[in-house]
C-alpha positions in Angstrom: 4.9 -32.8 105.6 8.5 -31.7 106.1 9.0 -31.8 102.5 6.2 -29.3 101.9 7.5 -26.9 104.6 11.2 -26.7 103.6 11.1 -27.4 99.7 9.3 -24.5 97.9 10.3 -25.8 94.5 8.6 -29.1 95.1 4.7 -28.6 94.8 3.7 -25.6 96.9 4.7 -24.2 100.2 2.4 -24.5 103.3 1.5 -20.8 103.1 0.7 -21.1 99.5 -1.5 -24.1 100.0 -3.2 -22.5 103.1 -3.8 -19.2 100.9 -5.1 -20.9 98.0 -7.2 -23.3 100.0 -8.9 -20.4 101.8 -9.3 -18.1 98.8 -9.3 -20.5 95.8 -11.7 -23.0 94.1 -10.3 -26.1 92.4 -11.1 -25.7 88.7 -9.3 -28.8 87.3 -6.3 -31.1 87.0 -4.1 -31.8 83.9 -2.6 -35.0 82.8 0.5 -34.5 84.7 -1.2 -34.1 88.1 -0.9 -30.3 88.3 -4.0 -28.8 89.9 -5.6 -25.4 88.8 -7.3 -22.9 91.1 -9.5 -19.7 90.6 -10.1 -17.1 93.4 -13.6 -16.9 94.8 -13.7 -13.3 94.2 -11.5 -10.5 92.9 -10.4 -9.0 96.3 -6.8 -9.8 95.9 -6.7 -9.6 92.1 -4.0 -7.8 90.2 -6.4 -6.5 87.5 -9.6 -5.1 88.3 -12.5 -7.5 87.4 -10.1 -10.5 87.0 -10.0 -13.4 89.6 -6.7 -14.6 90.5 -5.6 -18.0 88.9 -3.1 -20.4 90.4 -1.3 -23.7 89.6 0.1 -26.0 92.3 2.5 -28.3 90.5 2.8 -32.1 91.0 6.4 -32.6 92.0 9.1 -30.1 90.9 7.6 -26.5 90.2 8.7 -26.1 86.4 6.6 -23.7 84.3 7.1 -25.7 81.2 5.1 -28.4 82.8 1.9 -26.4 82.1 0.2 -27.6 78.9 -0.9 -25.1 76.3 -4.6 -25.2 77.2 -3.9 -24.4 80.8 -1.3 -21.9 80.1 -3.9 -20.0 78.1 -6.3 -20.2 80.8 -4.0 -19.2 83.6 -3.0 -16.1 81.5 -6.6 -15.1 80.7 -6.4 -16.0 77.1 -9.3 -18.3 77.4 -12.2 -17.4 79.8 -13.3 -20.9 80.3 -10.9 -23.6 81.7 -10.1 -26.8 79.5 -12.5 -28.8 81.8 -15.4 -26.7 80.4 -14.2 -25.7 76.9 -11.4 -28.1 75.8 -9.0 -26.6 73.3 -9.3 -28.0 69.7 -6.3 -30.0 68.6 -5.2 -30.3 65.0 -4.1 -33.7 63.9 -0.5 -32.4 63.2 0.0 -31.3 66.8 2.2 -33.2 69.0 1.5 -33.8 72.6 2.9 -31.5 75.3 6.3 -32.3 76.7 7.9 -30.2 79.6 11.4 -28.9 79.2 13.8 -31.9 79.4 17.0 -29.7 79.8 19.1 -31.1 82.7 17.3 -34.5 82.6 18.5 -37.8 81.3 15.9 -37.3 78.5 17.6 -34.1 77.3 18.7 -33.8 73.5 22.3 -34.5 73.2 23.5 -34.2 69.5 26.3 -36.3 68.3 29.6 -34.6 69.3 28.4 -33.2 72.4 30.4 -33.4 75.6 27.4 -35.1 77.3 27.5 -37.9 74.7 31.2 -38.5 74.7 32.6 -35.6 72.9 33.3 -37.6 69.8 32.4 -35.8 66.5 33.1 -36.5 62.8 36.3 -35.2 61.3 36.0 -32.2 59.2 35.7 -32.9 55.6 37.5 -31.2 52.6 35.3 -28.2 52.5 36.9 -26.9 55.7 40.1 -24.7 55.5 41.4 -23.6 59.0 42.5 -19.9 59.4 46.3 -19.4 59.2 48.2 -16.2 59.7 49.9 -15.0 56.5 
């Protein structure tokens, strides 16, 4: 309970939960545990005729944790949520992964400081600049 009160970046604040619980209807949940809501009516809509849509993140609030199909629904690209009309996937498409920057799973190329800072020596095709 205290975590929800004092950490706005972790899930949703108590005020947001209260407002969404009062004004919204649960539409669905994705594989990451994020829950998606739509307003019951368009009273507090930003655009005329469009109901507001929300996501309550499971854990740390990071926008890249929203999969493509739910992102499209949140931004009114799709009228129907993925629970009603799932997004067709091509066989070559990879599974969604959130942004891993700042985590232990982040990409660290050879030679980066996070990987020890050792890189290969320059080969013969490199000539350093020298003043004349």
